[in-house]
GUKOLTI-625981 format. One record per residue: x, y, z of N, C-alpha, C, O in turn; residue in one letter. Coordinates in steps of 0.001 Angstrom, whole numbers, plus 500000, padded with zeros to 6 digits. Example, Ala and Ser with C-alpha at 12.3 -4.5 7.8 and 13.67 -1.06 7.14 Angstrom:
2
513190494310507800512300495500507800513200496700507800514236496681508465A;512850497750507080513670498940507140512900500030507870513409501138508039S;
END
This chain:
355
504877501063467664503980501922468450503474501151469669503321499931469628M;503221501879470742502757501266471977501289500872471845500431501722471605C;501005499579472002499640499093471810498672499676472816497471499750472553A;499184500096473976498292500594475024498421502096475209498095502615476276S;498897502812474178499201504228474345497988505025474786498138505985475542R;496802504668474347495621505463474671495306505466476148494657506389476641S;495758504437476874495436504381478299496670504383479181496561504255480400A;497854504529478575499088504376479333499344505585480224499198506728479792C;499728505323481474499943506409482426501327507023482311501520508174482701L;502293506285481785503668506766481873504454506697480576505558507235480501T;503915506052479556504732505743478386504949506954477491503993507618477091C;506203507237477178506542508272476214507598507700475270508582508358474932L;507363506467474860508349505775474036507832505535472625508422504781471850R;506717506192472304506057505885471042506482506805469906506071506591468765C;507284507811470182507637508769469146508572508148468124509548507500468502S;508296508332466829509181507789465803510409508663465601511324508264464881P;510459509831466207511577510741466021512768510333466872512673509458467733N;513886510986466611515095510722467381514883511162468824514081512060469081A;515591510544469773515423510903471178515724512385471421516648512950470835P;514937512989472285515145514379472667516113514447473838516398513443474491L;516608515643474088517453515822475255516651515531476520515441515755476550R;517322515028477575516590514593478767515679515651479361514547515343479734P;516153516920479462515308517937480095514100518269479225513036518614479740H;514264518165477887513132518392476989512143517239477109510930517448477105V;512669516022477216511801514857477398510952515003478653509756514710478644Q;511583515460479739510846515594480990509728516614480869508612516377481330R;510029517764480240509005518794480070507869518298479183506694518513479479L;508243517623478077507237517105477164506393516036477843505173515997477679L;507047515176478600506334514116479310505310514699480275504172514234480335Y;505719515728481037504798516322482009503598516950481314502468516844481791R;503851517605480182502754518247479460501781517209478917500566517338479070S;502336516171478276501487515127477708500748514377478809499574514039478651I;501433514112479932500794513403481034499623514195481588498584513628481923S;499795515523481683498711516357482206497509516320481264496371516151481701H;497777516482479962496684516454478990496008515089478992494781514996478967V;496823514016479022496259512663479034495412512432480271494354511806480209A;495895512950481401495142512795482643493774513450482546492769512864482949S;493737514665482011492466515376481872491527514619480946490348514445481255V;492055514163479799491223513461478826490706512137479385489532511802479225L;491596511387480044491198510096480586490175510258481695489200509510481760M;490397511237482570489471511442483676488098511859483179487076511438483721S;488081512693482140486799513188481640485988512096480960484769512218480845S;486648511021480501485935509954479798485458508845480729484768507927480287S;485815508913482016485437507872482959484081508165483590483653509319483641L;483400507118484075482123507338484773482310508251485973483333508184486655P;481337509095486232481438510065487325481026509417488648480017509796489244K;481795508460489093481504507787490352481916508664491527482793509518491397A;481281508448492671481621509214493867482706508537494695483313509164495563S;482951507246494425483991506512495136484741505631494141484215505281493084E;485977505279494493486786504446493603487520503386494406487946503622495536A;487661502209493799488491501137494334489760501091493498489694500942492278V;490908501218494140492188501205493433492944499932493801493177499651494977V;493322499169492781494141497974492962495391498135492107495298498299490890I;496550498087492735497814498122491997498362496701491933498340495971492925C;498848496318490766499257494931490585500503494851489725500831495778488984T;501198493712489840502344493427488975502511491909488884502836491238489863R;502278491394487680502526489982487354501781489007488270502312487954488621N;500548489360488658499769488451489495498324488361488988497390488610489751R;498128488009487710496756487958487181495888486908487859494687487121488023P;496471485773488258495667484744488921495152485242490271493985485043490609D;496022485884491032495605486418492327494562487517492146493582487585492888E;494787488380491149493836489457490887492469488896490497491437489431490903L;492462487824489713491184487231489298490378486767490511489162486954490557E;491046486168491484490346485733492699489793486933493461488693486873494012R;490549488009493490490079489219494169488844489776493472487864490130494127T;488890489854492152487736490349491400486529489431491566485393489900491641L;486774488132491624485667487185491828484981487433493174483761487310493286D;485773487781494192485179488027495511484308489278495499483311489348496217S;484680490263494688483852491466494552482594491143493754481496491572494108I;482765490382492674481627490048491813480612489151492521479426489177492194A;481075488359493486480163487457494195479111488223494988478008487724495214A;479455489433495407478520490290496149478698491712495631479306492536496315H;478188492022494451478435493337493835478073494479494780476966494506495317P;478984495414494989478717496523495907477555497386495417477375497591494217P;476782497878496362475682498780496024476133500232496004475353501125495674S;477397500470496357477941501824496387478277502269494970478558501440494105V;478248503579494735478590504166493435480099504131493268480794505082493626D;480610503015492714482045502747492680482589502656491262481910502202490340L;483841503104491113484641502864489915485824502013490323486474502308491326L;486124500957489568487294500120489821488423500554488897488249500594487679L;489580500879489470490754501265488687491902500328489037492315500252490195A;492420499615488039493545498702488228494767499301487544494775499499486329V;495794499587488330497033500160487808498037499025487696498432498434488701V;498447498722486474499123497465486163500559497701485717500799498256484645D;501520497273486549502939497387486208503507496050485745504709495813485866A;502663495186485222503079493843484825503946493860483573503962494827482811S;504670492750483387505348492521482122504289492245481050503109492072481358D;504727492207479792503780492205478672502755491073478743501557491315478595A;503213489840478969502291488703478953501255488806480069500062488611479839A;501717489113481270500789489235482399499868490433482216498711490399482635A;500377491489481591499542492676481371498384492356480428497266492834480620R;498661491549479413497601491160478484496497490401479215495313490641478979T;496881489494480094495892488738480861495115489650481810493898489526481951R;495835490567482456495171491472483398494175492364482675493066492589483160T;494573492875481509493666493727480735492390492960480378491287493501480460R;492551491704479985491379490898479627490460490693480833489238490702480693A;491048490511482011490233490355483219489370491587483466488187491479483789L;489978492758483308489249494000483571488187494232482499487085494691482801I;488516493918481258487532494098480183486321493199480379485209493565480000E;486529492015480973485426491074481181484695491301482507483664490678482759D;485217492177483344484621492393484665483459493368484534483657494535484197F;482254492894484799481078493738484583480301494050485859479185494564485795D;480887493742487018480194494031488274480293495497488658479457496005489405S;481324496185488144481521497611488399482054498260487131482690497582486325L;481815499556486928482543500271485878484039500161486176484469500436487297P;484828499763485186486227499426485451487142500016484393486743500234483249S;488380500269484801489386500771483879490713500097484193491062499896485357V;491448499752483139492782499153483262493803500184482807493780500624481657H;494699500568483712495721501559483382497098500904483402497597500593484483W;497730500684482255499108500187482248500047501225482860499891502427482648P;501010500742483611502019501609484226503371501103483759503803500027484172Y;504048501863482903505257501365482244506535501982482775507617501695482263T;506432502825483792507627503363484429508194502304485375507691501181485424D;509248502663486132509818501733487101508731501241488059508031502057488659M;508575499912488215507534499414489117507693499983490520508786499974491086P;506610500469491065506618501067492399505188501119492898504347501802492315S;504912500406493966503564500425494524503158501845494909502024502259494668L;504087502587495508503778503959495923503442504835494719502458505573494746A;504247504758493671504015505605492498502772505163491727502061505996491166R;502512503873491698501297503396491030500056503946491722499105504360491060Q;500064503949493036498917504483493765498780505988493536497669506500493398R;499904506692493497499842508124493195499280508364491800498489509284491590N;499695507529490846499194507678489477497684507482489429496983508185488702A;497192506534490200495741506316490242495018507545490775494007507967490214A;495534508117491854494915509317492429494885510434491393493888511145491267I;495982510584490654496075511652489653495036511495488552494548512489488014D;494692510258488214493859510019487038492401509708487347491602509522486429H;492050509649488609490646509409488946489798510624488599490290511751488658L;488541510420488240487664511559487932487531512490489135487639512060490284P;487300513746488860487161514732489937485940514462490808485849514974491923S;485007513668490311483800513352491086484080512414492256483269512321493178S;485216511719492232485533510744493281485889511465494577486793512301494609V;485171511133495637485387511748496948486062510807497939486740511256498863E;485878509501497747486455508492498630487252507510497777486765507037496750I;488488507202498206489336506256497482489616505061498390490151505211499488V;489244503872497911489465502630498652490666501903498045490624501524496874H;491725501706498813492876500930498357492765499511498909492594499315500112F;492864498530498021492978497137498445494087496490497626494441496983496555I;494638495383498132495686494671497409495074493733496376493869493482496371D;495939493221495501495451492325494448495313490885494923494911490017494149D;495642490617496191495550489249496715494669489194497966495018488556498959D;493526489873497898492585489840499019491254489245498568490916489260497385V;490520488729499525489144488289499301488235489237500067488257489272501297T;487443489998499342486577491003499951485307490332500462484626489634499709V;484989490538501726483784489956502312482566490808501954482707491995501660H;481375490212501976480158490973501642479999492210502528480238492163503734P;479595493307501909479321494530502656480531495368502988480408496369503695G;481711494986502494482944495699502837482868497177502442483042498063503279Y;482607497425501167482607498812500688481418499600501243481537500794501519F;480291498941501404479123499630501957479390500116503377479014501232503736E;480046499272504192480317499653505583481257500852505657481055501756506468A;482274500859504815483206501988504818482545503245504270482754504340504793L;481751503089503221481074504245502633480121504894503635480086506118503758S;479349504073504349478431504617505361479185505406506419478733506460506867R;480331504887506807481126505553507834481558506943507391481419507911508139L;482084507040506172482536508342505677481372509316505528481508510503505827F;480231508817505067479078509705504872478504510168506207477953511264506313R;478641509320507223478028509605508515478889510508509393478369511351510123R;480215510329509318481114511014510251482135511843509483483089511299508927D;481940513144509452482821514025508680484199514169509312485129514638508655S;484351513771510582485657513871511237486607512759510806487820512878510980D;486069511690510249486900510559509828487569510887508497486895511151507501V;488901510867508489489639511127507260490077509866506554490265509861505337G;490243508781507323490654507511506744490108506360507559489890506486508764G;489889505239506898489332504072507587489800502799506903490076502783505703A;489884501750507677490222500441507141489297499398507722488536499670508651G;489368498207507171488558497117507678489377496160508513490582496342508687G;488720495148509024489392494075509746490032493146508717489381492733507758V;491312492819508921492069492002507970492238490596508536492911490396509547I;491624489637507877491722488239508286492875487605507518492983487783506305V;493735486868508210494824486141507558494722484670507940493980484295508847T;495487483845507223495476482411507500496645482005508385496902480815508564H;497350482977508937498477482670509811497973482187511161497030482746511721S;498608481147511675498234480646512999499336480915514019499386480274515069D;500224481872513704501304482207514623500739482794515916499871483666515889D;501235482313517020500852482854518315502106483269519063503170482676518887T;501977484280519889503102484797520654502837484577522130501787484961522644T;503795483956522815503633483728524247503708485047524995504208486044524472S;503210485043526215503235486267527016504660486713527302504930487912527380S;505575485761527460506980486117527717507577486803526501508237487834526628V;507349486235525322507870486832524093507265488209523870507964489138523463V;505974488347524132505326489645523938505908490691524888506087491846524500E;506201490306526109506818491255527044508194491676526558508570492841526684R;508947490733526002510264491071525459510129491997524251510914492931524089L;509146491739523418508927492607522263508612494032522703509100494993522108R;507811494162523727507496495497524232508724496159524847508922497366524706R;509550495359525532510770495891526139511677496509525087512273497562525313L;511781495849523928512670496329522869511949497231521860512475497499520780F;510760497693522209509993498620521366509665498025520000509616498726518989L;509440496708519998508969496025518799507455495862518824506847495482517823L;506856496151519964505416496029520125504959497017521191505768497715521802S;503637497061521401503053498016522349501733497430522849501063496712522106H;501347497723524098500086497173524610498856497634523837497859496916523770P;498924498830523253497763499381522549497801499020521069498857499075520439S;496659498654520519496554498391519085496501499707518318495960500701518801A;497072499696517115497028500888516273497978501977516706497730503156516453G;499068501597517360500021502575517898501321502527517094501816501444516782H;501877503697516756503157503800516051504235504176517058504101505160517785V;505300503387517096506370503599518068507519504391517450507689504376516231L;508317505089518281509468505839517760510571504941517215511524505434516612P;510456503635517417511404502692516826511094502434515359511904501842514646S;509918502877514903509481502597513541508560501405513452508014501125512385G;508374500699514549507425499590514583506034500114514914505879501221515430Y;505034499307514611503655499714514866502820498482515177503092497392514673A;501817498660515998500867497586516288499605497814515471499171498953515297T;499025496754514978497864496874514099496562496838514887496403496059515826S;495642497695514484494285497666515034493336496946514088492123496952514299A;493890496319513036493046495704512013493012494184512091492404493535511239Q;493660493606513107493564492163513303492211491807513912491659492593514683H;491673490649513583490412490227514213490586490061515723491590489513516178P;489619490527516488489626490383517943488221490017518409487253490220517676T;488100489473519632486763489145520153485855490358520292484634490214520368P;486446491565520327485642492776520525485336493495519222484996494678519231S;485455492779518084485243493422516785483869494080516670483714495068515952D;482881493546517366481537494083517225481247495271518119480110495739518180G;482262495766518813482038496827519795482208498226519227482368499174519997N;482181498387517945482256499726517373483610500060516797484491499204516711G;483773501318516401484986501775515734486187501745516672486068501974517875L;487352501455516082488612501454516821489509502533516233489835502490515046Q;489906503493517047490821504522516557492206503924516348492601502993517051E;492937504457515385494262503961515066495126505093514541494617506105514060T;496440504913514637497377505919514134497863505599512722498555506404512100E;497498504423512223497931504057510872496998502985510319496237502359511057W;497075502788508999496239501806508318497091500969507365498017501476506732L;496766499703507276497451498809506344497031499108504911495864499394504641S;497987499040504003497707499348502602496744498391501940496110498754500949G;496609497172502456495717496207501799494261496470502137493367495887501523C;494010497345503112492640497716503479492670499123504053492719499307505269S;492640500106503177492693501503503629491909502380502663492031502256501444S;491114503255503225490279504165502436490459505575502982490557505778504192S;490500506557502062490740507941502472489831508888501707489366508591500607Y;489594510034502323488915511101501600489862511643500532491054511828500775R;489316511888499362490119512398498246490775513727498613491901513993498193R;490093514560499385490638515864499758491941515726500534492826516573500411S;492070514657501339493312514438502079494406513890501171495580514221501338L;494022513055500212495011512523499272495520513602498323496596513458497743L;494762514672498161495258515798497377496359516541498125497150517262497517D;496409516367499438497435517016500253498589516080500592499729516520500741Q;498293514801500711499284513803501118499347512710500057498326512127499692H;500544512440499571500727511376498581501678510322499132502432510570500072R;501623509154498530502612508132498846503985508649498425504114509335497411F;504989508323499196506328508859498957506878508325497631507052507118497461D;507146509234496703507593508843495366509009508291495359509440507729494352K;509745508437496459511096507885496530511096506376496739512133505725496605N;509941505825497065509836504384497284509615503674495953508750504065495170L;510392502639495704510273501887494455509930500433494767509968500001495919T;509595499690493715509318498269493868508212498003494866507132498588494785G;508489497115495809507507496722496822507091497898497707506021497856498314Y;507912498941497791507584500176498532507258499896499993506236500356500503S;508110499156500656507867498762502038507611499964502944508346500950502895M;506581499879503761506150500893504739505509502111504094505332503134504754L;505160502021502828504495503159502179503150503448502834502732504602502922E;502476502396503292501177502583503944501321503223505323500534504092505696D;502325502790506071502583503366507391502926504844507278502425505664508047L;503772505178506327504197506570506140503020507475505791502829508514506424D;502236507090504796501116507937504377500074508068505484499656509177505817L;499659506955506045498573507008507027498997507727508301498182508403508929S;500261507591508689500721508281509898500737509789509682500459510552510607Y;501058510220508472500982511656508166499536512139508212499245513189508785R;498635511376507610497227511774507608496650511750509021495813512583509367I;497098510796509836496629510695511224496870511990512001496095512332512895H;497922512694511669498225513940512375497278515071511985497260516123512624R;496507514853510953495581515885510473494118515488510641493258516347510834Q;493839514200510569492447513742510604492359512417511353493367511746511576A;491159512058511730490935510832512488490998509610511578490426509602510488Q;491706508575512043491748507282511368491063506253512260491272506236513473L;490249505401511656489527504391512435489499503071511684489718503023510474V;489228502004512419488969500688511842487476500414511981486907500513513068V;486858500068510859485429499761510812485263498240510896485545497548509918Q;484811497700512038484734496240512187483706495577511288483746494362511098P;482785496357510732481784495778509833482341495546508428481705494890507604E;483527496083508161484196495868506871485311494846507078486209495058507893A;485253493755506351486243492691506539486724492183505184485968492124504214R;487990491821505148488544491131503986489610490164504460490157490309505553L;489895489188503634490942488210503924492149488501503050492029488608501829T;493310488630503676494545488839502927495198487477502701495685486842503636H;495197487046501451495702485714501132497226485676501083497816484598501146R;497867486825500974499328486961500963499978486056499908500571485025500228R;499852486465498665500477485732497563501993485673497754502596486663498167S;502619484526497460504080484431497569504813485110496416506027485299496488P;504100485476495360504746486092494204505161487523494520504468488245495238R;506309487917493967506825489285494097507117489671495546506975490835495920N;507519488710496349507893489023497722509372488710497938509941487850497266R;509981489418498880511395489230499178511624487896499888510750487396500597F;512828487325499681513227486210500528513642486771501891513664487987502084D;513967485894502824514220486323504204515384487303504304515339488242505100A;516421487092503504517588487976503583517270489362503037517573490369503678E;516669489417501871516317490716501287515283491437502137515326492658502287R;514359490671502687513336491279503541513970491896504788513627493012505176Y;514891491166505409515559491686506601516344492949506316516344493880507121G;517011492984505176517763494175504787516825495343504537517030496437505063H;515793495110503732514862496188503391514137496711504622513947497919504763A;513734495819505505513015496233506706513881497149507566513397498152508089L;515150496808507711516067497619508519516248499003507918516219500004508635T;516434499062506615516659500347505942515386501184505921515418502375506231V;514282500574505560513037501334505438512533501824506792511956502909506869H;512734501057507853512339501567509166513202502767509548512713503718510157R;514469502721509195515326503879509463514822505100508698514752506200509247R;514474504901507438513913505999506633512662506559507286512504507776507375W;511766505685507746510525506139508369510807506914509655510213507967509887F;511702506404510482512018507053511754512627508432511520512257509395512191V;513550508530510579514170509829510300513150510824509761513272512027509993E;512168510340509059511158511213508459510169511733509495509653512842509355K;509897510944510537508795511276511441509206511581512880508397512118513637H;510424511259513277510829511458514669512155512209514730512982512116513824F;512335512951515811513546513747515982514750512858516278514624511801516896D;515928513311515821517188512620516108517472512724517608516961513630518266A;518280511811518159519165510834517506518561509438517342519292508513516989P;517285509248517576516581507990517327517112506796518130517376505743517549H;517271506936519434517745505786520227516778504606520192517202503456520295P;515475504882520046514493503795520029514727502860518844514523501651518951A;515156503423517720515418502599516539516542501608516828516410500415516559Y;517648502109517379518789501235517643518457500214518732518932499080518683W;517663500601519690517258499664520731516406498540520135516536497385520539W;515551498869519195514724497835518561515574496870517740515256495684517653S;516654497371517137517550496477516396518231495495517336518463494342516970L;518549495940518533519104495032519538518117493905519823518501492742519943T;516853494263519930515829493251520159515690492291518997515534491087519203G;515746492805517780515659491934516603516843490983516548516685489800516246R;518036491504516842519233490668516833519114489558517876519434488402517599L;518662489906519055518477488912520119517455487856519694517658486663519919F;516365488298519084515315487370518665515825486385517624515509485197517684A;516608486871516676517111485991515625518166485027516157518211483868515745L;519005485493517059520050484630517613519464483491518446520076482429518563L;518308483701519012517678482671519850516559481931519127515872481103519724T;516375482226517849515279481630517088515673480276516506516847480017516243S;514683479427516312514893478145515633514183478118514286514002477052513698S;513784479283513798513047479374512540513909478902511375515137478985511417A;513242478405510332513930477829509181514838478845508497515951478507508095L;514371480095508360515126481103507619515903482036508549516202483173508186H;516223481556509733516898482380510735518222482942510233518483484133510399R;519063482109509621520388482553509182520279483609508094521000484606508122T;519385483396507138519204484376506062518680485692506619519134486763506215A;517731485621507540517190486843508139518261487587508919518295488817508913A;519126486854509584520215487474510342521192488179509409521647489285509698L;521511487534508288522382488187507296521740489475506791522413490497506652R;520451489425506522519759490615506047519796491740507054519997492898506686G;519603491414508334519654492431509384521030493073509449521142494297509518L;522071492261509427523436492799509509523751493655508288524346494725508419I;523357493195507105523568493999505895522799495311505981523292496354505551Q;521596495258506533520806496469506681521460497468507612521469498667507335G;522008496982508718522707497872509656523901498524508970524146499717509152I;524642497753508186525780498323507450525318499402506482525957500446506355R;524208499149505800523682500140504861523266501411505589523538502514505115T;522613501266506730522193502438507504523407503240507958523403504468507873V;524436502567508434525628503263508921526394503943507793526943505029507981L;526433503312506623527161503890505484526327504900504717526865505669503920S;524995504907504951524056505774504232524054505476502739523721506342501930R;524423504255502376524530503883500971523189503363500463523048502189500119D;522203504270500424520863503896499966520118505161499569520245506185500240H;519336505109498481518622506316498030517690506912499083517439508117499065P;517176506098499993516270506617501018517004507280502180516382507913503033L;518323507134502210519112507671503323520143508654502791521299508279502591L;519760509887502561520710510872502030521854511113503000521663511000504211P;523044511443502497524213511683503364523948512786504382524824513110505184P;
END
């Protein structure tokens, strides 16, 4: 029997009977999932806002994130929901972390289906209590600064036109781009002079990086990063993360937020800040990353922009030029990934690219 059956979001493997036919299993699963969702939601605290963290095999990183929240317990009426797609050993550790976390009402939801950041986030939305009006998504490898949730909550309560908001994301990267390189990036539609802009090439500029003008008020944006993004529940009832995305679910945040941007205002709240520590666990190597980036950007462009998508191909020319002239350590692997990605796009041999 499944030890976590009472809280499991996806498991239907506990039956002692012989396996049912696939279509019967699907119908039974949907019925049980609906009933479980109602029961689980009704037993949770009736918070008005929720923090959702999706994780997989990163209990140490998650512990640091929880410690940053506990160091300055939010004054907002919050529920913490951790959706856990970890393997058994890591799941046991993660469950213990949530059980010991007393700074907020908390729930640990095992996710036993195919790991998928997009689907895990959708599962969280499905199972949150109906009282939740604002959903805050953060990653499991961030350090939340004091006042983060309060600043976002005040914004939503104050301005009904705001449908989504994110904070300023601090990173430890010291990469700088020369003016010449930046001009070339803009030429090949890999960048744009305006922050928070989504290009028809599938690239986007972030409005969530720290800038000297952070204290000058809200910054409008066309998209939000998944590690710091909050939305009204009413919009998430209309827009979900794309269920076709599996695993790391690259660009799931860009896709969802860009859709919501067309319906409601998205802004960056400079008073809300967190540090993204960027854990090395569960990340692609340079070759796999290059392949996935090429394919997923094509998927995003086809979903949001009209054919024939010349901007996408022009941006690939820029990426190829950049890699050929680069002296970076992983240049060769990244180049292989790009070429493999182009082949995949041309052959349409990928679930995200239907024939």
